[in-house]
All heavy atoms as an XYZ file, in Angstrom:
741
protein
N       7.966     14.848      8.947
C       7.264     14.779      7.661
C       8.027     14.032      6.607
O       9.263     14.250      6.446
C       7.233     16.337      7.234
C       6.608     16.570      5.830
S       5.964     18.197      5.722
C       7.036     19.052      4.674
N       7.326     13.090      5.941
C       8.134     12.232      4.929
C       8.422     12.986      3.727
O       7.773     13.987      3.341
C       7.044     11.221      4.657
C       5.808     11.723      4.975
C       5.994     12.693      6.076
N       9.528     12.635      3.004
C       9.940     13.259      1.806
C      10.332     12.220      0.713
O       9.970     11.088      1.002
N      10.879     12.758     -0.248
C      11.141     11.733     -1.365
C      12.702     11.821     -1.681
O      13.276     12.823     -1.553
C      10.468     12.169     -2.750
C       9.001     12.204     -2.544
C       8.299     13.405     -2.559
C       8.282     11.111     -2.324
C       6.871     13.458     -2.430
C       6.882     11.068     -2.250
C       6.261     12.213     -2.200
N      13.223     10.589     -2.155
C      14.585     10.458     -2.518
C      14.510      9.981     -4.017
O      13.781      9.209     -4.356
C      15.379      9.554     -1.677
O      15.342     10.075     -0.325
C      16.858      9.467     -2.132
N      15.430     10.575     -4.787
C      15.374     10.162     -6.230
C      15.971      8.673     -6.269
O      16.925      8.327     -5.655
C      16.324     11.048     -7.006
S      16.420     10.650     -8.771
N      15.257      7.911     -7.137
C      15.605      6.506     -7.217
C      16.591      6.076     -8.286
O      16.988      4.917     -8.534
C      14.304      5.651     -7.501
S      13.578      5.785     -9.038
N      17.117      7.143     -8.964
C      18.071      6.936    -10.009
C      19.503      6.417     -9.276
O      19.790      7.096     -8.397
C      18.357      8.096    -10.810
C      19.537      8.017    -11.779
C      17.027      8.592    -11.615
N      20.070      5.309     -9.834
C      21.282      4.779     -9.207
C      22.393      5.947     -9.106
O      22.572      6.593    -10.151
C      21.755      3.784    -10.062
C      20.400      3.150    -10.711
C      19.607      4.492    -10.842
N      22.928      6.260     -7.936
C      24.000      7.235     -7.818
C      23.517      8.615     -7.563
O      24.339      9.562     -7.305
N      22.144      8.860     -7.622
C      21.617     10.194     -7.373
C      21.164     10.210     -5.861
O      20.310      9.298     -5.672
C      20.505     10.518     -8.385
S      19.783     12.195     -8.108
N      21.473     11.195     -5.186
C      21.105     11.244     -3.781
C      20.281     12.496     -3.441
O      20.128     12.830     -2.222
C      22.374     11.172     -2.887
C      23.124      9.884     -3.221
C      24.380     10.003     -3.987
C      22.742      8.670     -2.677
C      25.029      8.880     -4.276
C      23.506      7.557     -2.968
C      24.519      7.635     -3.713
O      25.343      6.484     -3.991
N      19.574     12.992     -4.399
C      18.751     14.147     -4.089
C      17.570     13.793     -3.308
O      17.130     12.686     -3.586
C      18.305     14.788     -5.384
C      19.545     15.483     -6.149
O      20.468     15.959     -5.641
N      19.446     15.516     -7.437
N      17.123     14.621     -2.405
C      15.875     14.340     -1.726
C      15.160     15.651     -1.413
O      15.759     16.653     -1.532
C      16.223     13.583     -0.309
C      16.977     14.487      0.705
O      16.414     15.524      1.140
N      18.111     14.109      1.017
N      13.867     15.548     -1.192
C      13.022     16.699     -1.216
C      13.185     17.471      0.097
O      12.812     18.628      0.064
C      11.482     16.294     -1.266
O      11.150     15.366     -0.329
N      13.787     17.036      1.139
C      13.970     17.738      2.293
C      15.189     18.691      2.084
O      15.044     19.969      2.450
C      14.272     16.964      3.551
C      13.177     16.261      4.033
N      12.007     16.885      4.601
C      12.852     14.903      4.154
C      11.087     15.952      4.964
N      11.611     14.765      4.778
N      16.304     18.219      1.529
C      17.433     19.028      1.357
C      17.376     19.904      0.085
O      17.870     21.015      0.057
C      18.585     18.132      1.312
C      19.962     18.819      1.094
C      21.173     17.905      0.962
N      20.993     17.185     -0.239
C      21.028     15.744     -0.355
N      21.241     15.113      0.829
N      20.824     15.263     -1.531
N      16.852     19.338     -1.021
C      16.839     20.008     -2.249
C      15.490     20.632     -2.681
O      14.770     19.942     -3.515
C      17.270     18.927     -3.242
C      18.756     18.388     -2.931
O      19.618     19.054     -2.755
O      18.723     17.166     -2.871
N      14.977     21.591     -1.913
C      13.687     22.084     -2.093
C      13.280     22.632     -3.419
O      12.170     22.720     -3.822
C      13.430     23.091     -0.929
C      13.477     22.324      0.389
C      12.860     23.264      1.472
C      12.932     22.620      2.904
N      12.504     21.332      3.071
N      14.357     23.022     -4.119
C      14.039     23.642     -5.562
C      13.685     22.547     -6.559
O      13.234     22.918     -7.591
C      15.263     24.386     -5.902
N      14.090     21.325     -6.216
C      13.847     20.231     -7.204
C      12.498     19.702     -7.173
O      11.744     19.848     -6.116
C      14.852     19.033     -6.893
C      16.282     19.411     -7.196
C      17.102     18.141     -6.771
C      16.626     19.821     -8.584
N      11.977     19.144     -8.280
C      10.705     18.464     -8.333
C      10.969     17.046     -8.397
O      11.967     16.613     -8.901
C       9.875     18.891     -9.550
C       9.463     20.361     -9.573
N      10.332     21.350     -9.900
C       8.414     20.930     -9.104
C       9.723     22.461     -9.708
N       8.510     22.325     -9.257
N      10.018     16.132     -7.938
C      10.207     14.722     -7.802
C       8.932     14.095     -8.516
O       7.767     14.331     -8.120
C      10.304     14.224     -6.405
C      11.663     14.605     -5.780
C      11.882     15.866     -5.293
C      12.745     13.765     -5.758
C      13.102     16.279     -4.797
C      13.940     14.175     -5.225
C      14.198     15.394     -4.782
N       9.173     13.282     -9.542
C       8.160     12.822    -10.426
C       7.945     11.231    -10.243
O       8.950     10.523    -10.132
C       8.429     13.079    -11.901
C       8.654     14.492    -12.086
C       9.871     15.106    -12.362
C       7.471     15.436    -12.157
C      10.061     16.481    -12.668
C       7.649     16.819    -12.390
C       8.963     17.215    -12.568
O       9.136     18.616    -12.824
N       6.695     10.855    -10.207
C       6.364      9.449    -10.152
C       6.519      8.888    -11.535
O       6.469      9.510    -12.540
C       4.989      9.116     -9.673
O       4.018      9.817    -10.503
C       4.712      9.613     -8.215
N       6.679      7.544    -11.662
C       6.798      6.901    -12.873
C       5.345      6.961    -13.509
O       4.319      6.789    -12.916
C       7.224      5.366    -12.779
C       8.685      5.209    -12.471
C       9.247      5.532    -11.270
C       9.439      4.779    -13.490
C      10.615      5.539    -11.065
C      10.869      4.644    -13.322
C      11.395      4.923    -12.126
N       5.408      7.112    -14.907
C       4.149      7.274    -15.576
C       3.350      5.986    -15.561
O       3.852      4.832    -15.563
C       4.561      7.654    -16.980
C       5.966      7.395    -17.168
C       6.544      7.251    -15.740
N       2.013      5.944    -15.597
C       1.189      4.905    -15.783
C       1.115      4.285    -17.209
O       0.897      3.177    -17.389
C      -0.249      5.182    -15.302
C      -0.310      5.442    -13.756
C      -1.660      5.784    -13.225
C      -1.507      6.061    -11.859
N      -2.907      6.460    -11.272
N       1.235      5.256    -18.245
C       1.266      4.818    -19.569
C       2.504      3.792    -19.814
O       3.622      4.057    -19.464
C       1.503      6.065    -20.506
C       1.601      5.657    -21.865
O       0.527      5.518    -22.661
O       2.844      5.614    -22.415
N       2.090      2.627    -20.276
C       3.171      1.514    -20.429
C       4.308      1.888    -21.242
O       5.504      1.487    -20.967
C       2.437      0.258    -20.885
C       1.572     -0.384    -19.839
C       1.014     -1.738    -20.315
O       1.728     -2.421    -21.125
O      -0.098     -2.016    -19.966
N       4.195      2.502    -22.393
C       5.226      2.848    -23.243
C       6.271      3.915    -22.650
O       7.436      3.774    -22.583
C       4.766      3.492    -24.568
C       5.856      3.744    -25.591
C       6.798      2.605    -25.988
O       6.397      1.418    -25.798
O       7.886      2.899    -26.392
N       5.564      5.001    -21.955
C       6.363      5.999    -21.260
C       7.164      5.279    -20.072
O       8.290      5.583    -19.839
C       5.605      7.136    -20.783
C       5.251      8.113    -21.754
C       4.455      9.220    -21.156
C       6.600      8.799    -22.134
N       6.401      4.463    -19.361
C       7.140      3.718    -18.150
C       8.222      2.960    -18.618
O       9.204      2.891    -17.973
C       6.003      2.891    -17.501
C       6.342      2.305    -16.164
C       5.201      1.481    -15.637
N       5.422      1.019    -14.349
C       5.159      1.698    -13.263
N       4.543      2.880    -13.212
N       5.338      1.235    -12.032
N       8.144      2.243    -19.796
C       9.170      1.405    -20.240
C      10.481      2.178    -20.560
O      11.509      1.917    -20.349
C       8.731      0.503    -21.478
C       9.771     -0.377    -22.004
C       9.343     -0.939    -23.301
N       9.175      0.010    -24.405
C      10.213      0.600    -24.990
N      11.513      0.223    -24.662
N      10.019      1.314    -26.002
N      10.169      3.395    -21.257
C      11.186      4.307    -21.617
C      11.939      4.850    -20.334
O      13.123      4.907    -20.248
C      10.735      5.442    -22.403
C      10.354      5.070    -23.875
C       9.687      6.262    -24.502
C      11.681      4.723    -24.629
N      11.113      5.195    -19.347
C      11.723      5.629    -18.065
C      12.610      4.660    -17.468
O      13.689      4.870    -16.943
C      10.681      6.059    -17.043
C      10.050      7.444    -17.174
C       9.676      8.002    -18.390
C       9.750      8.346    -16.156
N       9.174      9.295    -18.004
C       9.156      9.525    -16.768
C       9.942      8.326    -14.796
C       8.769     10.598    -16.034
C       9.482      9.357    -14.017
C       9.074     10.526    -14.635
N      12.117      3.414    -17.349
C      12.842      2.293    -16.739
C      14.206      2.165    -17.502
O      15.271      1.760    -16.855
C      12.021      0.994    -16.703
C      10.945      1.037    -15.562
C      10.003     -0.103    -15.758
C      11.620      0.842    -14.272
N      14.011      2.042    -18.864
C      15.262      1.874    -19.613
C      16.309      2.941    -19.320
O      17.442      2.683    -19.197
C      14.811      1.789    -21.179
C      15.968      1.578    -22.057
C      15.506      1.556    -23.492
C      16.657      1.403    -24.350
N      16.796      2.476    -25.428
N      15.843      4.214    -19.414
C      16.766      5.317    -19.068
C      17.328      5.362    -17.754
O      18.468      5.864    -17.559
C      16.077      6.604    -19.620
C      15.834      6.682    -21.012
O      16.229      5.932    -21.785
N      15.288      7.893    -21.369
N      16.515      4.983    -16.814
C      17.005      5.066    -15.389
C      17.909      3.936    -15.032
O      18.619      3.903    -14.051
C      15.807      5.037    -14.406
C      16.206      4.858    -13.070
C      15.041      6.197    -14.534
N      18.231      3.019    -16.009
C      19.190      1.919    -15.911
C      18.842      0.956    -14.769
O      19.766      0.448    -14.085
C      20.548      2.587    -15.568
O      20.964      3.291    -16.724
N      17.604      0.665    -14.632
C      17.176     -0.265    -13.583
C      16.358     -1.353    -14.284
O      15.790     -2.205    -13.566
C      16.390      0.347    -12.486
C      17.152      1.226    -11.638
C      16.388      1.643    -10.422
N      17.204      2.322     -9.426
C      17.391      1.920     -8.244
N      16.703      0.886     -7.712
N      18.059      2.647     -7.406
N      16.125     -1.339    -15.576
C      15.340     -2.259    -16.263
C      16.051     -3.000    -17.415
O      15.393     -3.415    -18.308
C      14.036     -1.659    -16.788
N      17.337     -3.249    -17.230
C      18.101     -3.931    -18.331
C      17.683     -5.454    -18.376
O      17.138     -5.938    -17.521
N      17.950     -6.040    -19.460
C      17.640     -7.409    -19.683
C      18.501     -8.243    -18.633
O      17.997     -9.212    -18.223
C      18.068     -7.779    -21.191
C      17.878     -9.309    -21.340
C      17.177     -7.018    -22.075
N      19.664     -7.822    -18.473
C      20.496     -8.381    -17.433
C      21.168     -7.266    -16.589
O      21.182     -6.196    -16.990
C      21.600     -9.234    -18.081
O      22.563     -8.549    -18.763
N      21.722     -7.686    -15.477
C      22.252     -6.734    -14.522
C      21.667     -6.671    -13.152
O      20.650     -7.281    -13.021
N      22.314     -5.987    -12.308
C      21.867     -6.113    -10.922
C      20.592     -5.258    -10.618
O      19.981     -5.557     -9.582
C      22.962     -5.557     -9.977
S      23.606     -3.836    -10.300
N      20.147     -4.442    -11.458
C      18.868     -3.754    -11.243
C      17.765     -4.211    -12.162
O      16.715     -3.557    -12.334
C      19.024     -2.204    -11.484
C      20.126     -1.540    -10.549
C      21.125     -1.039    -10.963
C      19.750     -1.644     -9.131
C      22.084     -0.460    -10.075
C      20.653     -1.049     -8.295
C      21.729     -0.481     -8.760
N      17.833     -5.395    -12.763
C      16.984     -5.785    -13.751
C      15.613     -6.147    -13.285
O      14.673     -6.272    -14.005
C      17.481     -7.071    -14.612
O      17.717     -8.067    -13.612
N      15.393     -6.401    -11.955
C      14.099     -6.718    -11.349
C      13.411     -5.614    -10.762
O      12.293     -5.746    -10.210
C      14.302     -7.870    -10.324
O      15.233     -7.393     -9.262
C      14.961     -9.074    -10.851
N      13.983     -4.407    -10.936
C      13.235     -3.196    -10.292
C      11.920     -2.933    -10.905
O      11.694     -2.897    -12.064
C      14.256     -2.019    -10.506
C      13.583     -0.647    -10.146
C      13.424     -0.417     -8.754
C      13.138      0.251    -10.971
C      12.939      0.853     -8.295
C      12.638      1.461    -10.554
C      12.467      1.714     -9.299
N      10.916     -2.846     -9.997
C       9.551     -2.485    -10.445
C       9.178     -1.241     -9.580
O       9.047     -1.416     -8.340
C       8.564     -3.649    -10.266
C       8.794     -4.678    -11.214
C       8.537     -4.351    -12.659
O       7.638     -3.549    -12.955
N       9.433     -4.629    -13.553
N       9.066     -0.066    -10.134
C       8.695      1.118     -9.268
C       7.415      1.038     -8.739
O       6.350      0.433     -9.325
C       8.899      2.211    -10.232
C       8.642      1.634    -11.704
C       9.283      0.258    -11.561
N       7.200      1.578     -7.538
C       5.998      1.676     -6.813
C       5.626      3.087     -6.790
O       6.333      3.998     -7.246
C       5.997      1.153     -5.354
O       6.974      2.036     -4.622
C       6.552     -0.221     -5.305
N       4.540      3.372     -6.147
C       3.983      4.809     -6.062
C       5.037      5.588     -5.253
O       4.951      6.804     -5.277
C       2.687      4.929     -5.481
O       2.585      4.192     -4.150
C       1.631      4.305     -6.388
N       5.845      5.056     -4.494
C       6.821      5.748     -3.625
C       8.112      6.105     -4.353
O       8.901      6.892     -3.907
N       8.341      5.564     -5.453
C       9.566      5.764     -6.222
C       9.482      7.055     -7.066
O       8.441      7.274     -7.673
C       9.973      4.661     -7.202
C      10.483      3.416     -6.449
N       9.702      2.327     -6.110
C      11.745      3.177     -5.944
C      10.325      1.506     -5.509
N      11.591      1.918     -5.353
N      10.453      7.858     -6.999
C      10.490      9.200     -7.710
C      11.784      9.344     -8.488
O      12.722      8.869     -8.018
C      10.441     10.233     -6.728
C       9.151     10.318     -5.875
C       7.881     10.759     -6.537
N       6.834     11.117     -5.793
C       5.956     10.266     -5.265
N       6.145      9.001     -5.375
N       4.880     10.782     -4.616
N      11.729     10.106     -9.553
C      12.850     10.652    -10.293
C      12.890     12.106    -10.167
O      11.883     12.881    -10.302
C      12.757     10.292    -11.764
C      13.936     10.817    -12.546
C      12.731      8.679    -11.884
N      14.014     12.637     -9.744
C      14.135     14.207     -9.506
C      14.250     14.921    -10.879
O      14.641     14.295    -11.925
C      15.164     14.490     -8.608
S      16.849     14.426     -9.347
N      13.942     16.179    -10.887
C      14.031     17.017    -11.997
C      15.369     17.301    -12.587
O      15.511     17.668    -13.802
C      13.353     18.401    -11.720
O      13.981     19.033    -10.650
N      16.401     16.833    -11.966
C      17.787     16.948    -12.474
C      18.000     16.100    -13.716
O      18.983     16.207    -14.342
C      18.839     16.779    -11.431
C      19.010     17.992    -10.549
C      20.255     17.878     -9.761
O      21.040     16.771     -9.806
O      20.596     18.862     -9.055
N      17.096     15.013    -13.826
C      17.290     13.995    -15.000
C      16.554     14.361    -16.187
O      16.448     13.609    -17.114
C      16.975     12.707    -14.366
C      17.817     12.352    -13.095
N      19.115     12.045    -13.309
C      17.508     12.264    -11.953
C      19.601     11.822    -12.083
N      18.735     11.937    -11.220
N      15.930     15.600    -16.248
C      15.110     15.971    -17.376
C      15.739     17.238    -18.076
O      16.356     18.088    -17.326
C      13.628     16.456    -16.931
C      12.857     15.219    -16.480
C      12.897     14.869    -15.076
C      12.020     14.599    -17.297
C      12.130     13.874    -14.722
C      11.256     13.574    -16.942
C      11.373     13.136    -15.547
N      15.785     17.295    -19.271
C      16.331     18.498    -20.108
C      15.623     19.641    -19.625
O      14.414     19.660    -19.430
C      16.196     18.192    -21.525
C      16.930     17.259    -22.167
C      18.567     17.575    -22.254
O      18.904     18.695    -22.065
N      19.326     16.595    -22.494
N      16.352     20.729    -19.321
C      15.710     21.983    -18.877
C      15.367     21.993    -17.453
O      14.821     22.974    -16.872
N      15.682     20.804    -16.707
C      15.405     20.702    -15.211
C      13.993     20.589    -14.779
O      13.643     20.799    -13.636
N      13.194     20.249    -15.727
C      11.747     19.956    -15.425
C      10.995     19.061    -16.406
O      11.289     19.239    -17.584
C      11.036     21.224    -15.305
C       9.703     21.220    -14.658
C       9.109     22.679    -14.339
N       8.324     22.450    -13.168
C       7.914     23.569    -12.428
N       8.363     24.706    -12.732
N       7.228     23.394    -11.416
N      10.098     18.181    -15.976
C       9.273     17.509    -16.851
C       8.226     18.380    -17.506
O       7.688     19.266    -16.739
C       8.630     16.312    -16.052
C       7.774     15.369    -16.937
C       7.269     14.262    -16.124
C       5.902     14.399    -15.951
N       5.127     13.314    -15.249
N       7.991     18.215    -18.759
C       6.936     19.103    -19.296
C       6.261     18.255    -20.413
O       6.501     17.091    -20.542
C       7.631     20.348    -19.960
O       8.346     19.951    -21.032
N       5.251     18.859    -21.207
C       4.639     18.276    -22.235
C       5.604     17.738    -23.354
O       5.381     16.693    -23.857
C       3.502     19.154    -22.880
C       2.699     18.617    -23.910
C       1.752     17.615    -23.693
C       3.041     18.953    -25.224
C       1.083     17.078    -24.801
C       2.338     18.384    -26.356
C       1.324     17.395    -25.991
O       0.583     16.858    -27.016
N       6.602     18.570    -23.656
C       7.642     18.213    -24.593
C       8.711     17.342    -24.123
O       9.275     16.509    -24.754
C       8.118     19.365    -25.184
C       7.218     20.354    -25.999
C       7.822     21.594    -26.466
C       6.517     19.508    -27.233
N       9.045     17.481    -22.774
C      10.129     16.698    -22.098
C       9.406     15.720    -21.160
O       9.156     16.073    -20.054
C      11.110     17.642    -21.473
C      12.159     16.894    -20.690
C      11.671     18.638    -22.328
N       9.184     14.583    -21.660
C       8.398     13.611    -20.815
C       9.210     12.440    -20.265
O       8.803     11.702    -19.470
C       7.278     13.062    -21.631
C       6.262     14.220    -22.009
C       5.267     13.804    -23.036
N       4.662     12.470    -22.754
C       3.755     12.010    -23.540
N       3.215     12.721    -24.528
N       3.211     10.830    -23.231
N      10.473     12.283    -20.791
C      11.280     11.086    -20.373
C      12.612     11.754    -19.781
O      13.200     12.530    -20.532
C      11.535     10.226    -21.645
C      12.494      9.116    -21.296
C      10.220      9.773    -22.204
N      13.077     11.171    -18.695
C      14.360     11.556    -18.184
C      15.518     11.075    -18.945
O      15.424      9.915    -19.392
C      14.400     10.887    -16.761
C      13.374      9.734    -16.864
C      12.374     10.109    -17.925
N      16.458     11.943    -19.274
C      17.535     11.570    -20.199
C      18.996     11.945    -19.654
O      19.910     11.622    -20.308
C      17.380     12.234    -21.644
O      17.317     13.697    -21.374
C      16.100     11.683    -22.243
N      19.025     12.592    -18.567
C      20.257     13.090    -18.059
C      20.703     12.093    -16.867
O      20.145     12.227    -15.809
C      20.278     14.587    -17.553
C      19.803     15.445    -18.805
C      21.562     15.013    -17.047
C      19.387     16.864    -18.367
N      21.706     11.320    -17.125
C      22.197     10.411    -16.114
C      23.759     10.432    -16.162
O      24.424      9.606    -16.810
C      21.767      8.979    -16.407
C      20.258      8.943    -16.504
C      19.492      8.945    -17.656
C      19.496      8.933    -15.215
C      18.088      8.972    -17.753
C      18.025      9.004    -15.300
C      17.427      8.944    -16.421
N      24.406     11.347    -15.430
C      25.868     11.460    -15.475
C      26.606     10.271    -14.951
O      27.623     10.014    -15.248
C      26.120     12.640    -14.657
C      24.858     12.922    -13.797
C      23.734     12.354    -14.622
N      25.858      9.424    -14.084
C      26.544      8.229    -13.553
C      26.197      6.877    -14.185
O      26.293      5.826    -13.663
C      26.248      8.258    -12.077
C      26.707      9.362    -11.199
C      26.275      9.166     -9.717
C      28.251      9.462    -11.283
N      25.727      6.955    -15.425
C      25.241      5.767    -16.085
C      26.414      4.805    -16.282
O      26.215      3.563    -15.984
C      24.733      6.102    -17.595
O      23.606      6.966    -17.431
C      24.319      4.858    -18.297
N      27.651      5.249    -16.497
C      28.773      4.211    -16.633
C      29.102      3.676    -15.243
O      29.205      2.450    -15.114
C      29.990      5.062    -17.115
C      29.694      5.497    -18.605
C      31.251      4.170    -17.041
C      30.876      6.488    -19.092
N      28.878      4.466    -14.198
C      29.314      3.982    -12.847
C      28.164      2.935    -12.443
O      28.495      1.907    -11.949
C      29.368      5.104    -11.874
C      30.556      5.823    -12.034
C      30.677      7.135    -12.422
C      31.863      5.413    -11.688
N      31.891      7.554    -12.446
C      32.684      6.521    -11.901
C      32.446      4.176    -11.158
C      34.085      6.396    -11.699
C      33.755      4.188    -10.908
C      34.619      5.232    -11.259
N      26.947      3.172    -12.676
C      25.897      2.224    -12.428
C      26.080      0.801    -13.136
O      25.772     -0.186    -12.559
C      24.443      2.773    -12.561
O      24.196      3.042    -13.870
N      26.518      0.928    -14.331
C      26.801     -0.279    -15.059
C      27.955     -1.003    -14.400
O      27.898     -2.312    -14.314
C      27.200      0.014    -16.503
O      26.157      0.549    -17.148
N      29.083     -0.330    -14.003
C      30.219     -0.928    -13.458
C      29.892     -1.587    -12.054
O      30.401     -2.562    -11.639
C      31.238      0.104    -13.216
C      31.957      0.546    -14.515
C      32.924      1.680    -14.222
C      32.676     -0.586    -15.237
N      28.966     -0.957    -11.289
C      28.536     -1.500     -9.985
C      27.933     -2.840    -10.188
O      28.075     -3.660     -9.178
C      27.569     -0.545     -9.353
C      28.109      0.781     -8.791
C      26.980      1.595     -8.206
C      29.053      0.565     -7.796
N      27.336     -3.154    -11.228
C      26.747     -4.554    -11.422
C      27.909     -5.673    -11.524
O      27.573     -6.729    -11.373
C      25.953     -4.619    -12.614
S      24.389     -3.455    -12.548
N      29.123     -5.206    -11.853
C      30.203     -6.105    -11.986
C      30.651     -6.643    -10.635
O      31.385     -7.665    -10.563
C      31.323     -5.564    -12.896
C      30.845     -5.079    -14.241
C      32.182     -4.441    -14.824
C      30.557     -6.374    -15.096
N      30.433     -5.871     -9.587
C      31.094     -6.205     -8.344
C      30.055     -6.863     -7.334
O      28.909     -6.685     -7.261
C      31.490     -4.953     -7.669
C      32.744     -4.434     -8.446
C      32.585     -3.319     -9.327
C      33.971     -4.991     -8.490
C      33.535     -2.799    -10.086
C      34.980     -4.497     -9.290
C      34.787     -3.355     -9.989
């Protein structure tokens, strides 16, 4: 049975092992999608992840949302404990 893995750099959560988590697709709304890409650190102007374009198979896990879940008020992922590390990885 196929599952999902979080596409955030440095996050290895997957739906088989982490059954309590939710996995969300990137929004279709262009403004929300742009914010998600910016926050996920894969859409910088320069850098090793600058060409990332999410497909329907890419997911972001609920650990990256305030309160542990996407909601009407919490629509953009903002928790990225490895943001510094993902920036440093681009240097090597």
